[in-house]
C-alpha positions as CSV (number, residue, x, y, z in Angstrom):
1,M,-0.3,-53.3,107.9
2,S,-2.0,-56.5,109.0
3,A,-0.4,-59.2,111.1
4,D,-0.7,-61.5,108.1
5,E,1.1,-59.0,105.8
6,S,3.9,-58.6,108.4
7,L,4.3,-62.4,108.8
8,T,4.4,-62.8,105.0
9,R,7.1,-60.0,104.8
10,A,9.1,-61.7,107.6
11,E,9.0,-65.0,105.7
12,E,10.3,-63.3,102.6
13,L,13.2,-61.7,104.6
14,L,13.9,-65.0,106.1
15,A,14.4,-66.6,102.7
16,R,16.7,-63.8,101.8
17,L,18.6,-64.2,105.0
18,E,18.9,-67.9,104.4
19,A,20.2,-67.3,100.8
20,A,22.9,-64.9,102.2
21,R,23.9,-67.5,104.9
22,T,24.2,-70.1,102.3
23,E,26.4,-67.9,100.1
24,L,28.6,-67.0,103.1
25,E,28.8,-70.7,104.0
26,Q,29.8,-71.6,100.4
27,L,32.4,-68.8,100.4
28,S,33.9,-70.2,103.6
29,A,33.9,-73.8,102.4
30,T,35.7,-73.0,99.1
31,G,38.3,-70.8,100.9
32,D,38.9,-68.8,97.7
33,G,36.1,-66.3,98.3
34,S,36.7,-62.5,98.6
35,P,37.0,-61.3,102.2
36,D,35.2,-58.1,101.0
37,R,32.2,-60.3,99.8
38,A,32.2,-62.1,103.2
39,I,32.1,-58.8,105.0
40,E,29.3,-57.6,102.8
41,L,27.3,-60.7,103.4
42,L,27.8,-60.4,107.2
43,G,26.4,-56.9,106.9
44,E,23.4,-58.2,104.9
45,L,22.7,-60.9,107.5
46,A,22.6,-58.3,110.3
47,E,20.4,-56.0,108.4
48,L,18.0,-58.9,107.4
49,A,17.8,-60.2,110.8
50,K,16.8,-56.8,112.2
51,A,14.2,-56.4,109.5
52,V,12.8,-59.9,110.4
53,E,12.6,-58.9,114.1
54,E,10.9,-55.5,113.1
55,E,8.3,-57.2,111.0
56,L,7.7,-59.8,113.7
57,E,7.1,-57.0,116.2
58,K,4.7,-55.3,113.8
59,A,2.9,-58.6,113.4
60,Q,2.6,-58.9,117.2
61,R,1.3,-55.4,117.7
62,A,-1.2,-55.9,114.8
63,A,-2.5,-59.1,116.3
64,G,-2.7,-57.5,119.7
65,S,-4.8,-54.6,118.3
66,D,-7.0,-57.0,116.5
67,A,-7.8,-58.8,119.8
């Protein structure tokens, strides 16, 4: 996978992360959200953040091997 592909994937993951964060924020603001859904969203946020980090590391390695 090229550095550009990894960066594109990281951007897609960041968009998903932002959507989950927004949903969690709305859940918190209304106060009537499900605690189970909030826990689920927190898990999603953690997984997405890890996936973004992995993609950025791949991009860095790919960029280094291209140099």
